[in-house]
N, C-alpha and C positions, 0 to 999 in steps of 0.2 A: 775598306769603305768607311767613311766617316759617319758617326752617329749623328742623326739630325733630331734635335729635340722637337717633340710635338706638343702643342698646347694641350693642357688637361681639359677635357670636355666633360662637363657634368650635365646630366639631363635629369630634370625633375618634372614630374607630371604636372604639378601645380605651380611651376615657376622656378626661378633661380634661388639659390641659397642667399644668405645675407650678403648684400652688396658691400664690397670693401673699397675704401678709398686708399690712396697711396700711403697715408699715415697708418691705417689699419694693417696694410700689407707689411710695412716696415716693422711695426710692433710684433706682428706674428713671426716674421723672419728672425727678429732679435730673440724672441722667447723660445722659438723652436730650435734655433741654432745652438745656444748654450745658455740656458736659464741660469742666472747668477745665484750662487750659494752665498746669500747675503741676508742679514736680518731684515732688510727692506728691499727685496729683489725688484719690486716695481719702481722704486726710486732709482735703482741702478739702470734699469731699462729706460726709464724716463731720461736720465742723464745721457745715455747713448743716443737716444732719439731727439734730444734737444727739446723735450716737452716737460711740463709739470707732472709730478707724480699723480696728482688728482686727475689730470686728463687721461693718463694711461689707465688708471684704475677705472675710470668711467667708461672708457672705450672697451676695456676687457669685460667689464660687467655687462655692457650692452650686447656685445657679441655672444657672450655665454648665455644671456637671457634669450636672445633671438634664436640661437642655435638650439637651446633646450626646447623652446616652443616648436621649432621646425621638426625636431625629432619626435616630440610628442604628437604632433599632427600626423607625421608619417606613420607612427605606430598605431594611432587610432584608425587611420584610413586602412592600413594593412589588416587590422583586426576585423573591421567591418567587411572588407573584401573576403576574408576567410569565412566569416559567418555567413555571408551571402552565398558563397560557393557551396558550403555545407547545406544550407537550406535548399538550394536549387537541386543538389544531388538527392537529398531526402525526398523532395517533391517528385523528382523524376523516377525514383525507385518506387514510391508509393503509387504513382500513376500507372506503372506497368503491370 
């Protein structure tokens, strides 16, 4: 039986992760596949992608910044949810 690839489905309570255009996807594939051991690795990636090094650096910085903020928001929300669950339990125990 042949293996059928299924699209990766990500579900986020508050919306999708950072949207990627085709250039972002290409850059991520190039960086994840075999990151160049080069004094200027982003220049090498830029050359493979047919882009300026500055554009690659800008796109990577943007994605890292947005991903960091998304992770921080997720962690803050999770922390609040845990605190709320503890408060509800304490209140339920105190009421009995």
